[in-house]
Every structure is written in structure tokens, then in C-alpha cells.
C-alpha positions as CSV (number, residue, x, y, z in Angstrom):
1,M,42.2,-34.2,99.6
2,A,38.6,-33.4,98.9
3,R,39.5,-29.8,98.3
4,D,42.3,-30.8,95.9
5,S,39.9,-33.1,94.1
6,L,37.4,-30.3,93.7
7,W,40.0,-28.0,92.4
8,W,41.1,-30.6,89.8
9,R,37.5,-31.1,88.7
10,R,37.0,-27.4,88.3
11,S,40.3,-27.0,86.4
12,A,39.4,-29.9,84.2
13,G,36.0,-28.5,83.5
14,S,37.5,-25.1,82.7
15,A,40.0,-26.7,80.4
16,R,37.3,-28.6,78.6
17,R,35.2,-25.5,78.2
18,S,38.2,-23.6,76.9
19,H,38.9,-26.5,74.5
20,D,35.3,-26.7,73.4
21,S,35.2,-22.9,72.9
22,H,38.4,-23.0,70.8
23,Q,37.0,-26.0,68.8
24,G,33.8,-24.1,68.2
25,R,35.6,-21.0,67.0
26,R,37.6,-23.2,64.6
27,Q,34.5,-24.9,63.3
28,R,32.7,-21.5,62.8
29,H,35.8,-20.1,61.1
30,G,35.9,-23.1,58.8
31,W,32.2,-22.8,58.0
32,R,32.7,-19.1,57.1
33,R,35.6,-20.0,54.9
34,R,33.6,-22.7,53.1
35,R,30.6,-20.3,52.8
36,R,32.8,-17.6,51.2
37,L,34.4,-20.2,48.9
38,G,31.0,-21.5,47.9
39,G,29.8,-18.0,47.2
40,K,32.8,-17.3,45.0
41,L,32.3,-20.6,43.1
42,H,28.5,-19.8,42.7
43,R,29.3,-16.4,41.4
44,R,31.9,-17.7,39.0
45,R,29.4,-20.3,37.8
46,H,26.8,-17.7,37.2
47,S,29.3,-15.5,35.4
48,R,30.3,-18.3,33.1
49,I,26.7,-19.1,32.3
50,A,26.0,-15.4,31.6
51,R,28.9,-15.3,29.3
52,I,27.8,-18.4,27.4
53,I,24.2,-17.0,27.1
54,G,25.6,-13.7,26.0
55,G,27.7,-15.4,23.4
56,I,24.8,-17.4,22.1
57,M,22.6,-14.3,21.9
58,A,25.4,-12.4,20.1
59,V,25.7,-15.2,17.5
60,A,21.9,-15.3,17.1
61,C,21.8,-11.5,16.5
62,V,24.6,-11.8,13.9
63,L,22.8,-14.6,12.2
64,A,19.5,-12.7,12.2
65,V,21.2,-9.5,10.9
66,G,22.9,-11.6,8.2
67,L,19.7,-13.3,7.2
68,G,17.8,-10.1,7.1
69,L,20.5,-8.5,5.0
70,A,20.5,-11.4,2.6
71,R,16.7,-11.2,2.2
72,F,16.9,-7.4,1.7
73,M,19.6,-7.8,-0.9
74,Q,17.5,-10.5,-2.7
75,W,14.5,-8.2,-2.5
76,E,16.5,-5.3,-3.9
77,Y,17.8,-7.6,-6.7
78,E,14.2,-8.7,-7.6
79,I,13.0,-5.1,-7.7
80,S,15.9,-4.0,-9.8
81,A,15.2,-6.9,-12.3
82,V,11.5,-6.1,-12.5
83,Q,12.1,-2.4,-12.9
84,G,14.5,-3.1,-15.7
85,E,11.8,-5.1,-17.5
86,Q,9.3,-2.4,-17.0
87,D,11.6,0.3,-18.3
88,A,12.2,-1.8,-21.4
89,V,8.4,-2.1,-22.0
90,A,8.0,1.6,-21.5
91,R,10.8,2.4,-24.1
92,R,9.3,0.0,-26.6
93,Y,5.5,0.6,-26.1
94,G,5.2,3.8,-24.2
95,F,3.5,2.0,-21.3
96,N,5.1,1.5,-17.9
97,P,3.0,-1.0,-15.8
98,G,4.7,0.2,-12.6
99,N,4.1,3.9,-13.3
100,I,1.0,4.4,-15.3
101,I,0.6,7.9,-14.0
102,S,2.5,9.9,-11.4
103,D,1.0,11.0,-8.1
104,G,1.5,14.6,-8.9
105,Q,-0.6,14.4,-12.0
106,F,-3.3,12.2,-10.5
107,F,-3.9,14.0,-7.2
108,N,-4.4,17.5,-8.5
109,G,-7.8,19.0,-8.2
110,N,-6.7,22.2,-9.9
111,A,-5.4,20.7,-13.1
112,M,-8.0,22.4,-15.3
113,S,-10.6,25.1,-14.9
114,R,-14.3,24.6,-15.7
115,A,-13.9,26.8,-18.8
116,E,-10.9,24.7,-20.0
117,I,-12.9,21.5,-19.6
118,Q,-15.8,23.0,-21.6
119,S,-13.4,24.1,-24.3
120,F,-11.8,20.6,-24.3
121,L,-15.2,18.9,-24.7
122,N,-16.2,21.2,-27.5
123,V,-13.0,20.5,-29.4
124,H,-12.9,16.7,-28.9
125,G,-16.7,16.3,-29.2
126,A,-16.9,18.2,-32.5
127,S,-18.4,15.3,-34.3
128,C,-21.4,15.3,-32.0
129,S,-24.3,17.7,-32.4
130,G,-27.5,18.1,-30.4
131,G,-28.5,18.1,-26.8
132,R,-27.4,14.5,-26.1
133,C,-23.7,15.3,-26.6
134,L,-21.5,15.4,-23.6
135,K,-20.4,19.0,-24.4
136,S,-24.0,20.2,-24.3
137,K,-26.0,17.8,-22.1
138,T,-27.1,18.9,-18.6
139,F,-27.8,16.9,-15.4
140,D,-29.6,17.5,-12.1
141,T,-27.2,16.9,-9.3
142,V,-27.6,16.6,-5.5
143,D,-25.6,17.7,-2.5
144,R,-22.8,15.5,-1.1
145,P,-21.7,16.3,2.4
146,A,-18.0,16.7,3.3
147,D,-16.3,13.8,4.9
148,N,-12.7,12.5,5.5
149,L,-12.4,11.7,1.8
150,C,-13.9,14.7,-0.1
151,D,-15.0,18.2,0.5
152,A,-18.7,19.0,0.1
153,Y,-20.4,19.0,-3.3
154,T,-23.3,21.5,-3.7
155,G,-25.8,20.1,-6.1
156,A,-27.8,22.1,-8.7
157,N,-30.3,21.7,-11.5
158,G,-29.1,21.6,-15.0
159,E,-25.4,21.3,-14.4
160,S,-23.1,20.8,-17.4
161,A,-20.8,17.8,-17.7
162,A,-17.9,20.3,-17.5
163,A,-19.2,21.7,-14.2
164,I,-19.7,18.2,-12.7
165,I,-16.2,17.0,-13.7
166,D,-14.7,20.2,-12.3
167,K,-16.6,20.2,-9.0
168,A,-16.0,16.5,-8.4
169,A,-12.3,16.9,-9.1
170,R,-11.9,19.8,-6.7
171,A,-14.0,18.2,-4.0
172,C,-12.0,15.0,-4.0
173,D,-8.6,16.3,-5.2
174,I,-8.5,14.1,-8.3
175,S,-7.3,15.7,-11.5
176,Q,-9.9,16.8,-14.0
177,K,-7.6,15.3,-16.7
178,V,-7.9,11.9,-15.0
179,L,-11.7,12.1,-14.9
180,L,-11.9,13.1,-18.6
181,T,-9.5,10.2,-19.5
182,M,-11.7,7.8,-17.4
183,V,-14.9,8.9,-19.2
184,Q,-13.3,8.3,-22.5
185,K,-11.6,5.0,-21.5
186,E,-14.8,3.5,-20.1
187,Q,-17.5,4.7,-22.6
188,H,-15.9,7.0,-25.2
189,L,-18.2,9.7,-24.1
190,V,-15.9,12.6,-24.9
191,T,-15.7,11.8,-28.6
192,A,-19.0,9.9,-29.1
193,A,-21.0,11.2,-32.0
194,A,-24.3,9.7,-30.8
195,P,-24.0,8.7,-27.1
196,T,-26.5,6.3,-25.7
197,D,-28.3,6.2,-22.3
198,F,-26.1,3.3,-21.2
199,Q,-23.0,5.3,-21.9
200,Y,-24.1,8.0,-19.5
201,K,-25.4,5.4,-17.0
202,A,-22.0,3.7,-16.8
203,A,-19.8,6.7,-17.7
204,M,-16.9,5.8,-15.4
205,G,-17.5,2.0,-15.2
206,L,-18.0,2.4,-11.5
207,S,-19.9,-0.5,-10.0
208,C,-20.9,-1.5,-13.5
209,P,-19.3,-5.0,-14.0
210,D,-19.1,-6.5,-17.4
211,S,-21.3,-9.4,-16.3
212,A,-24.1,-7.4,-14.6
213,D,-26.0,-4.2,-14.6
214,C,-24.8,-1.1,-12.8
215,D,-25.5,-0.7,-9.1
216,P,-28.4,1.8,-9.0
217,A,-26.7,3.9,-6.3
218,Y,-23.9,4.7,-8.8
219,A,-25.9,4.8,-12.1
220,G,-26.0,8.1,-14.1
221,F,-23.4,10.6,-15.1
222,F,-23.2,12.6,-11.9
223,N,-23.1,9.5,-9.6
224,Q,-20.5,8.0,-11.8
225,V,-18.2,11.0,-12.0
226,Y,-18.4,12.1,-8.4
227,G,-18.6,8.4,-7.2
228,A,-15.4,7.5,-9.0
229,A,-13.5,10.5,-7.7
230,R,-14.5,9.7,-4.2
231,R,-13.8,6.0,-4.7
232,Y,-10.2,6.7,-5.6
233,Q,-9.8,8.5,-2.2
234,Y,-11.5,5.6,-0.5
235,Y,-9.1,3.2,-2.0
236,R,-6.2,5.5,-0.9
237,A,-7.5,5.7,2.7
238,H,-8.1,1.9,3.0
239,A,-5.0,0.8,1.0
240,K,-4.3,-2.1,3.4
241,N,-7.6,-3.7,2.5
242,Y,-6.6,-4.0,-1.2
243,R,-4.2,-6.2,-3.1
244,Y,-2.1,-3.6,-4.9
245,H,0.4,-1.4,-3.0
246,A,3.0,1.2,-4.0
247,G,6.7,0.6,-3.3
248,T,6.6,-3.1,-3.5
249,L,6.3,-6.1,-5.8
250,N,2.7,-7.0,-6.8
251,Y,1.3,-9.8,-8.9
252,V,-1.0,-8.4,-11.6
253,A,-3.0,-10.6,-13.8
254,Y,-3.4,-10.2,-17.6
255,H,-7.1,-11.2,-17.7
256,P,-10.0,-12.3,-15.5
257,D,-9.3,-15.8,-16.7
258,K,-6.7,-17.0,-14.2
259,A,-5.4,-19.4,-16.9
260,C,-4.0,-16.4,-18.8
261,G,-1.5,-15.8,-16.0
262,G,0.2,-12.5,-15.1
263,S,3.5,-11.1,-14.0
264,T,5.1,-9.3,-11.1
265,V,5.0,-5.5,-11.2
266,Y,6.9,-3.1,-9.0
267,I,4.3,-0.4,-8.5
268,E,6.1,2.9,-8.1
269,N,3.4,5.2,-6.7
270,E,-0.1,5.4,-5.1
271,A,-1.8,6.6,-8.3
272,T,-0.8,3.5,-10.2
273,A,-1.8,1.2,-7.3
274,L,-5.3,2.9,-7.3
275,L,-5.7,2.3,-11.0
276,Y,-5.0,-1.4,-10.5
277,V,-7.5,-1.5,-7.7
278,Y,-10.1,0.1,-10.0
279,T,-9.1,-2.1,-13.0
280,P,-7.0,-5.1,-11.7
281,Y,-5.4,-6.1,-15.0
282,Q,-2.3,-5.2,-17.1
283,P,-1.9,-5.7,-20.8
284,N,-0.1,-8.8,-21.9
285,S,2.5,-8.7,-24.7
286,A,-0.1,-9.3,-27.4
287,A,-2.1,-6.3,-26.1
288,L,1.0,-4.1,-26.1
289,R,2.0,-5.2,-29.7
290,A,-1.3,-4.5,-31.4
291,N,-4.8,-3.3,-30.9
292,T,-6.3,-6.7,-31.6
293,G,-4.4,-8.6,-29.0
294,D,-5.6,-12.2,-28.1
295,S,-8.0,-14.0,-25.9
296,C,-6.0,-13.1,-22.8
297,S,-5.6,-9.4,-23.5
298,S,-6.9,-6.6,-21.3
299,Y,-6.8,-3.0,-22.3
300,G,-8.1,-0.9,-19.5
301,N,-4.9,0.5,-18.0
302,R,-3.1,0.5,-21.3
303,N,-5.9,2.6,-22.8
304,F,-5.8,5.0,-19.8
305,S,-2.2,5.6,-20.5
306,L,-2.6,6.0,-24.3
307,I,-5.6,8.4,-24.0
308,Y,-3.9,10.5,-21.3
309,R,-0.6,10.7,-23.2
310,N,-2.4,11.7,-26.4
311,W,-4.4,14.4,-24.8
312,F,-2.2,15.7,-21.9
313,G,1.3,14.4,-22.5
314,D,3.4,11.8,-20.6
315,P,1.4,10.6,-17.6
316,G,4.4,9.3,-15.8
317,R,6.4,12.5,-15.5
């Protein structure tokens, strides 16, 4: 009886262990199924979120592209309208505020030879006689070292105006025609019958403001001519530091008095932008219609265009 009882207990224990083992396997299997199911649900949730985010980003990109395109089209429309107005001014008055002179004519240090410059001064300075005339006056010049803006200029005693204009033009790759036009625009030196000391001192108007005396570092014919040629290249190399830029719309005033206003100009090239940096005004309608103009008229860039056209042909070609 004791043996039977022992056998029963052993059988019962074995049965319980078998049952527990089976139950454990069922629990582990169920846990694995739940884990796999949870993983699938998690992946599906992430996939839905990714699709939603992707859709939002796609919509945002479409909106950004559409907005950018709309702005570009508006910008193109504004440029087209401004260019139309400038072309109308050019046809009527022979002055285009967006293309005062082309880059090809401005940046050309081989536009004239020294002999051609001297001949030009002789012809256009015929009304002047004596040693004070631009065609005959000489100047002592100094060396200017080469740098990233201009080639070296070798100074000499007793250089003619023609030599200075030619050497400065070649050193800084600015047209001799441009420098001659500037000398006439600023001080009428080319045609002056009796030039004064001040006209030579401020020959190019460089660092010689209307309201003050010239900067001594730039005073005198040589300093003015070479300094202006180099200054144009400085403006070009540091264009981002200045207000006027080629290939975009620029607000250009009519006069130093802000009350006179101004208008938007589409500047077509670097040369025109440099002229505006040097002389930051455009002619108003009164200045374009007549030489007298009004109290808000400025003539600097208009006169540059007129003088150049009269002497050398269309500056904008």
C-alpha cells in the first residue's frame, strides 16, 4: 500500500510537471505571437507616420516652388516694365539710365594710342593757347606699384596729359575714351580756353565733393586721372559693398535732396553700375528735356553719355 501510494504521488507529480511544461510552452508561444503582432502594428504605425510626414513635406515643397515661381515671375514682370520705360527714354532723349555705357567700351585699356589722345586734345583744345592748356601742359608723376586692381605705373618728370591718360588707362584697363570723357564732364578741361589751377586739381572730381575741398591724397591732375581709373576697379572688386549692382533693380535718386525722389533702374552692366557708384544720381525728366532743368535736376551721368556720344559714338553699343 505504501508502494502504491508512492507510485501515485510520483505519477501525479510527473503529470503536474508535464501539465506545467505544456502550459509554459503555450504561454511562451502566446507571448511570441503577441510580440510579433505588436511589432507588425508598430511598424505599420511608423509607416503611416512616415507617409504622413512625406506627404506634408511634398506639399510644403510644392508650395515653396510655387511661391518661388510666383516671386520670380513678378520680378521678371517688374524688370520688363522698367526696361520698357528705359528704352522709351533712350529713344526720346538718347540716354538709357540702365545702360549708360557698355562693359566692352568701358573696360578697354587699348581704346586709343598715346598719339591718338594727343591728336584728340589738339583738335578739341584748339581754342586754348599757351603752356597751361591740357594739350601742352606737363606734370611730374610718381611710381604706382602693381596690385590686384592695376598694373604698375612708372612715373616720370614732365609727362604730358596724353601720356598720363594713356598709361593710367592701360595700367587699370579703363578706356582712354572714358577718362577723356570724365575730364570733360567734371572740369571741361579738354575744351577749356583758359583752365584754372582748380580745374587741374579736381580734374576727375575724385574725392572732391561739392561741399568741401579735395582730399590732398587725390589732388592734382596725375592723382586724379590715375586715382579715378584705379577707383573704378576698386568699386568693381568690392561691388558687394556698394548700393548699385548690375543685373537687378536699383533705386537711383534724382538729386542729393531726398525730397526730390528718384526711380527704379534696371542696371544692365557693370560699367553703368560703376558710374552710379561714382556719381549716384540720374537725370529727372526736366534734366532730360532741357539743359536748364529744375531744382531737382542732376546732370553728371547724362553729361557723360552726351559727351561720349558726341565724341566717340553710341556708348551703349
